[in-house]
C-alpha positions in Angstrom: 28.5 71.7 -60.2 25.1 69.5 -59.1 23.2 68.1 -62.0 20.1 66.6 -62.3 20.2 64.6 -65.0 16.2 64.1 -65.1 16.3 60.3 -63.9 16.3 61.0 -60.6 20.1 60.7 -59.9 21.8 63.7 -58.9 25.6 63.9 -60.1 28.1 66.3 -58.4 30.8 67.6 -61.1 34.4 68.7 -59.9 35.3 71.5 -62.0 38.2 73.2 -59.9 39.3 76.7 -61.1 40.6 80.2 -59.7 38.5 82.8 -58.2 36.3 84.7 -60.6 37.1 82.8 -63.4 33.8 80.5 -63.7 33.5 77.0 -63.8 36.8 74.8 -64.9 37.3 72.3 -67.7 36.1 68.6 -66.8 39.0 66.6 -65.4 38.4 62.8 -65.4 40.8 62.0 -62.6 39.7 64.9 -60.2 35.8 63.4 -60.9 37.0 60.2 -59.6 38.3 61.7 -56.7 36.1 64.6 -55.4 32.8 63.7 -57.7 29.7 62.2 -56.3 26.4 60.3 -57.9 23.6 59.2 -56.0 19.9 59.8 -55.7 18.0 61.7 -53.1 16.5 59.8 -49.9 13.0 59.0 -50.5 10.7 59.4 -47.7 9.6 55.7 -46.3 6.3 53.9 -47.9 3.2 54.3 -45.7 2.1 50.9 -44.4 -1.3 49.2 -45.5 -2.7 50.1 -42.0 -1.3 54.0 -42.0 0.4 55.0 -39.2 -1.4 53.5 -36.2 1.2 51.2 -35.2 3.6 53.9 -34.9 1.4 57.0 -33.4 -1.3 56.9 -30.7 -4.3 59.2 -31.4 -4.6 62.3 -29.5 -8.2 61.9 -29.2 -10.6 59.2 -29.2 
């Protein structure tokens, strides 16, 4: 299960079960082995002078 806890952190919970039986119960050991926690990548901040240092204008 992929949870968004509301503070920008995504948590992947591991709940192993058999096909067709729904999510299994929470298991701390499996969570440590297969679970993940992290934040989504954020776009780079725009430099103060814009993107001029990186791109040449198409027209002048």
